[in-house]
N, C-alpha and C positions, 0 to 999 in steps of 0.2 A: 343626660336630659333627664331622666327623673331621678331626684335629689331629695333627701331626707327621708324620713319615715313616710308609709306609705298606709293606706287603708283602703282595704280588699274587701269590696260587696260584691255580693252574686245575685243576680236578679233572676227571677222563675216564673217565667209566665205558663200558669197552666191553663191550657184552654181545654177544647172537650172532645179534642181528637188527637193532639200531643202536647208536651212538656215542652218548653223551650230555654234555655238558661246561660245567662250572658254571666262572667267574672270579668271584672276590672280592677286594676290597682290605680288609684288616686293619690297622686304627687302632685308635689308642688310645679313641677313639670306638665302636668298632663293628666291625661289617664292612658291606660296601656292596657292591651284586652289579652287577658292571661286564658281563654278558655270561650268556647263556644259548643252548644250540645244540643240536640234536638231525639226528644223518644216519645215514639207514637204509645198511644191509647190504643192496647190491644182489645179486639171484640167491637170497639166503636162504631154503631149503626146496626148490630144487628138486632132484630127484633124482638131474641129472646133474654137480652141482656137484662139481669135487672138493674136497680138501683146502687146494690151491694155492689155486685159484679163490677158495676164502672167503677164505683170507688176503691177496690182494690187493683182494677187495672191501672187507675192513674196513681196508685201509690206507686208501683211497681214501676210506671213512668218517671215517675219525681227522682226515684232510686235510678233507675239506668243513664238518668241526664243528667249526675253527678255522679256515675262512671264516664260519660264521655266528657265530661270536666276534667276527672284523673284527679280528684281530690275527693275525699269523706265529708259527708255533709258537715260531720262536728269542725271540719276542719275548711271548710269554705269561706268563713271572715262571715261580715253582715251579710244576711240573708235576707233582701225583699222581694214579695209576692203582692198582688191584687187579685182585686174582686171584683166584679162586674156584673153586669145583666140586669133581673128585673127585680131581684134580691137587694139593690142597692141605686138608691137616687141621688144627685148631685142637682140642687137648683139655685137659681139668685133670684133673692128675695129681698124688699125692700124692709127695713125694722125705722122705726123710729128712731134718732139720731140718742146713742147708750154708749156709757164706757164700755170696756171689753167685759168687766165682772160681774156688769147688768146683761151684756150678749148671751155669755154662756147661763147664766139663771135663766132667760128669757127661750131658748133655743128648744128646750124642751117642747113647752106651752105652743109655740109658732110652729114646731115641727107638725103637728097635728094638722093644720093647716094645706102641708104644702107636699106631704110627703106622700105616696101612693097605698102605704102600709101601714098597721098598727104602731103607732110611736112607742108608747112601751111597752118597754124592754129592749128596742132599739138602741144599735150605737149611731149616737148622734153626735157631730162635732160642726164647727161654723168658723168662719174666717169674714173678718172685714177686707173687702175689695177696694184696692187703693184706686179709685177713680178721682179727676178732678174735680173735686165737690167739695162747693167751701162749706167750711166749718158752721155756716150760718144757716145754712139748707137743714130743714126738721125731719130728713131722712136720709140713712145710709144705706149701700148696698153690701149684701152677706153675701159668701156661700155659703148653704147650708147642706148637709152631705149627711146623708143616712147609710145604714145596711141592715137589713133586717135582722130578727134576732136569731142569732144561732149560725149566720151565714159566716159572719169572720172568725168563729169558735170550729168550726168543721174546715172550713181552709185552713187553718193552722194545725188541727188535726192530721190530716194526710202527710203532712211534713214531718210531725213528733212519730209518723207509725216508722219514719227511715231512720230516727235519730237524729234530725233537723229541726230547729226552730227560728219562725222568721222573726227577726226583729221588728219590721215594719209590714203590716198590711196596708195597702194604698189603693186607692180607687183605679182601677183601669183607666178613664176617661181622665185624671191628672196626672197618670207616670208616661203617658202618652208628651206633656206635656215637655219633660226632663228632656224626651229624643228629639222633637222639634223647635226647642231654644237652642239645643246644644249643637244642631244643625245648621244653626243661624238661619233659619228661614222666617221669622216674625221680623221683616225691616219696616218696622211704624206703622204697618197696616193688620189686618186680623184676617189667620189660615182656615183650616178647618182642616184636622187629621181623619180619617177614618177607617180603622180597624176591622178588616173583614175576615171574621171566623168562619169557623164551620157553623155556630148555631147563635150567636149573634152580633152584629157590626155595631160598632162601639163607635160614635159618631162626639167629635167637638170640636169648638173653636175659639182659637187662643187669639190674643194680640197682649201687647206689652205689659197689659196693670193682669195679667192672669188667664183663666176659665171662662166663658163667655156664655158658652152652650155648650151642656153635654145630654146625650141622649144615648140610648142604650134599643138597638132595635131585634127583635128574635128573624131568623132566618128560619121558615121551614123546608128544611131537607129535602123532603120529599117531591118538594114545588118545584118544577122544572123553569116556573119563572120567579125565581129567587134575587134577582140580577134587576129584572124590571120593576117588583116590589121596593127594595132597597132602594134603587135610585127614586124612585117617587117618593118615600118618604123621607129622602135624604133631602130631595130638593123640596119639599113642603117646612120641612126644618128649618133650611137655610132663610126659605122668605120669611116665617116668625119672627127668625133672627132679625131679619131687616127692619121687621114692622115694631119690632119689639123695640129696638137701638135706634133705628133711627137712621142706622148705617145701609149703604151702597153698595152692600155687598161684599165677597170678600177677593182677595189676593187670588189664590193657588188651596187646591187640594191636594195633601199628599195622604196616600194609601199606604197600606201596609195588612198584614196577617197573609197566609195560605193564600185564600180564595184571591189577593189582589197580582197575583204574580201571571195570571192569565191577560196577557194585553189587550184581547178584545175588552176583559172589564175596565180597564185604565180607560178605551175610546170609547164607551159608553155612556162613561160617567163626565167627561169633558163633553162628548155631543149634548149631552142633556142640559147638563148644567153652565155649560159656556163660560168657563172658567179652565185654565190651564189645569190639569191633573198630572200629580207625577208622582213614581214610586217612594217611599221612602227607600236610604240606603245607609244605614247605620252601623256599617261596617267598614265604612268607606272613610268615617270621620274620626275613629280613633288611631290612634300607634299602637301594632300590635308586635306581640314577643315573638314566641314558637307556633302561633296559628294561624294558617296554610288557609288564609281571607280568599284567594283564587279561589279554592277550590268550594267555596260558600259564598259565593258573588252572586250567581242566578237565584241562589235562594233570601238574601239579603232579607227581604223585607218582612219575612218571616220573623225574624229578630229583633224587630224594633220597638214591641213592647219589653220585652226583655231586657233589651240596651237601655229603655227608658229607668226603669227599674233597678236597674246597675250603677246608673249616674244618679244614684240619691248619694248625697255625701251627709 
């Protein structure tokens, strides 16, 4: 089945309570699962834990995730990771129609109006969105992405401490698109993906033209009503999407992340949003070699982001 040369990609999802890793081999016959690992970040949640303690514990968890994959970081192939949260911003912006070179030059100046932190020193990128727009129109839709100064560098340093270096640091909300698309979940309509982690809920709305909405929702872990808070914020975000785009809703919501494993969470979202809400099952959509997927089946949704990262070719 897997003929010709193969490109090995390791996706590493560095969360706030654990590190998830997925290793895929991409060939002409498809993608093969070579390894899956999860390593908890020790001490998370302790009130006396300093930022440096968390950093050291995260580095240790990254190292243990590679051990779990059975491969040295230097031999893991192409490493892809992602950043998200309040230090990252993804916006849809209307620009006057211009060439790609003009767009690149204008992005920094325009970003000052749209990103929630100081644009100077931020890592900023933009891409023209392919929508059904006429060349006669005076404006165009652009995806504007920015990461706060130092966010990406600090993320990369976590890996270099264990002898690894990501070839790509993606944005969490964009990386989930790889998994949603690979599972064939976008059938001409729009779907939402919601990654429910310990500290953030990452909401994305996707359609055939790509990312339509992106938002990171902070979760206060001491708050017993975290689910009510996130459900409310998601409902408001989807209403905003409908108003801005003139759409009549989304086809389904797909949950991932550790908090999504609680069936009552899925039921609450389905009841409150009035649409089908399902768990992403990334381990069911790739051929596996020596990996015992059955043992991981109950935890599959935890690996959706790591799988989306590993799918990057």
